[in-house]
N, C-alpha and C positions, 0 to 999 in steps of 0.2 A: 081467601089469602093463605093461610095454612094448608089448605089441599094444594094449591099450586106449588108452593114450596117443596111439597113432598114429591110431587109429580116429578118436579124438575130436578130434584136430588136423585131420585131413581133412574133418571133418564142420564144425567150425568155418568152416574157410576157403571151403567150397563152400557153406555157408549164409550166411556173409557176403556172397559175390560174388551169389548168386541173389536174396537181399534187395534189396543195392543195385540191380541192374538191374531188378528188380519195381518200385521203388519210383518209378524216373524211368520205366519205361515203363506202368506201371498194370495189372502182374500177370505172371505167368509165373514166381515162386519156386517153385512146387511140380514144374516140369518138371526140375530140378535135385535139388530138395532130397527129394523122395519117392522116386524112384529111388536114391539115395546111400543111404537107410536100407533100401532092401531089398536092395540089393548089400552092406550090412554086417550083412545076416543077419537084419532083423527081420519076422515075418511081413506079409502084405498089410495087414489090419486093424489091426493094432497099429502098423505104419507109417504107414497114414493119420491115425490117431488122435493120433499123436505130433508129425507134421506139423503138422496143425491146430492143436496147442497152440502150437507154436513160430510159426506163421504169425500167431497173433494179435498177438504182438510186431513183426511186421513194420507191422502198422497202429498198435501203441502208440509207434512210435518216428517214423513219419509224423505222429501226433497233436501229439507233444511238440514237432516242428519247425515244425507249421502254426500255431502260437499266434505265431510270430515274421512269418509271411505275413500282414498286415493285409488283403490284397484279396480273401482267401477269404471266399464266403458260401455257405450252405448253401442249396440249392435244395428248396422245400417237398414238392413233387411229387415229385422224387426220394427225398426222406426217406421219405416216406410207403409208397411202390412198396417200397423196400428192406425197410420194417420189415414192413407189413401183408401184402406179398405174398411179398417173398423170404424171410423167416425161416422160415416155415411148410413154404416149398418145401425150405429147406435142413435142416430135422428129418425131411421125407418121403426125401430122397434118402439122408440118412444111415443110415436104416433099411433102405432097399433095397440099399444096397451092400454090407453083410453078407451076403447071400444069392444077388445075381444078378450073373453075371460082367459084365465091363464093357468087355471087347476090341473088340467091333464098335462102340459108342458111341465108345471112344477113336480108332479109326481114321477113323470119320466126322466128329468132332471135329477130328482132324488136320488132313485135307485142308481144313475151313472155317476153322479157323486160318490156314493156310497162304494162302488165297484171300484172308481180311482182311488179312494182314501187307500181302500185294501192293497190296491197294487202299488202304490207308491211305499206302502208299510212294508211288503214282502221283497220290492223290487230293492235290494241293499245299495246296488249301483246308481238307484236313481238320483241324478244331479249332482253326482260328486266331480265326474269330469266332462268336458263340453266336445262338441265336435269342431274340429279346427277347419276342416274344409266341405261346407254344406252344397248340397246339389241342387241345381234349379227346381229341380222336382220336389224337393222337401220345401223349398222357398215357398212355391206356387201352392202346395197343399197347406203349409203352415198359413199363408194369407188367407185361405179359403175357410181354413177352420176359426182363424181370427175374426173373419167376417161374421161368422155363426155366433161367435163368443160376444161379438159387438151386438147383434141383434138381440141376444140373451141380455145383455147388458142395459139394452133401451127398455125391452118389455118385460123383464123380470127382477125383483128387487135384490137379487141373492145368485150367485154362484159363478158370476163372469171373473172375479178374479182368480179363483182357483182354477177354473176352466183354461184360462190366459195363461198361468203359470204352469199347467201341466202340459199345454201346446208347445210352451217356448221351450220345455225341457225335452219332451219326447220328439217333437218334429224340428224344432229349430236348433236343438242341440245345446241350448244353455245350459251352464251350471245352476244349480239350483238358486243359489243365492243372487247371482246375477238376474236369474228369470223373475225372481220376487221384485227386485227393484226395477225391472222394467215395468212390470206389472201396478206396482205403486205409483210410478209416475205418470204412464199412460191411461191406464183402466181407471185406478182411483182418481187420478187429478184430472186428465182430459176428457175421457169418456164421460165420467160422472158429470164432469162441469157442463157438456155438451148434452146429456140426458137431463138434466136438472133444469137447463135453461128452456129446452123443447116440451118439457111435461110443464114447467112454470108456466110457458105460454098458453099452455091449453087448459090449464085447472089454475088451483090456487096452492101457496105454499104457507105454511105455518112458520111466520118470522118472528113470532113470540119465544119459541123453544130453540131457534138457531142459534143465538150467543151461548147457550149451556152445550148444545153438541158438538159446535164448532171447538169450543176450547177443550173440551173432552176428546174429540177426535184427534186435535192436532198433538196433545200431550201423549196420548194413548200410542200413535203412531211413532212420534219420534222416540219414547222410551223403547217400544217393538221394536223398530229399527237400530238402536243402540245394541240390543240384545241379540238382533239378527247379524250384524256386523262380528260380533264377538263368539258367537254359538257355533260348535262344529256342525258341519252339514248334516250327519246324522241324527241329531237333536231337531234339527230344524225340518227333515224328513218326517220324524216322528209326530212332531206337532203337526204338520200340515196334514199327515194320514188322520189324527184324531180330529181336527178341525173339518176334513172333509166327509167323514163318518157321521160325526153330529149334526154338519150342515144337510147331510143327503135325508137323515132320520127327520129334522125338521121341516123340509121343502116337502117330504111326503104328507108330515101330518099338516102341515097349511095346506096342501091340495085337497086332501080328502075332507077337512073341515070345511 
């Protein structure tokens, strides 16, 4: 009994912090949350499904705060790409992960994530202004990249949110804060719900720990989104860069181990 209370306390604190930073930086909750579930004794597939269910409430927490921000507007091209291209790729990735080892993909993704973090840190104009007239070529390229991100979202435990945010800023031309809100709504909420349902249909989910993780994810994302709305873009960019570099290092370490 005492051991279970200790486990759930650790899980609550780390899940809260993971979702707090993820909601400010546009992703990265899985880099902390998923390995913790493995360390606490869950098998890979069960940890993945449990993690995805909990991360849905990262998006719900952000959504509940989003209503306070009157400046947020949906981008039609992004919404269609996320739903029509991203969602089927999430299902495909979730089916693949059950039978295919992902170590090599994690290592490669780790180096790309570190490079992305360094890029956003030194690109001072990153996400400061948006593109008003987006070309059809950009939209098609962006939709293709979001399809790949959706595949990663279904097949890997981490990285999808950061790469989705990066794609929305660099290809679709959204401002950083607006891109993060799209990521919270579509990647954290919708994609993870689809991934959780798919993985849950193929393997088991640890329902015992879900209440603690759901509460921590919701509270962390609500507070994080509150900070995001008030924080200058420069500070958001620095946090995103730091989370990206740290996430890349963790991905590489996980892939090697």
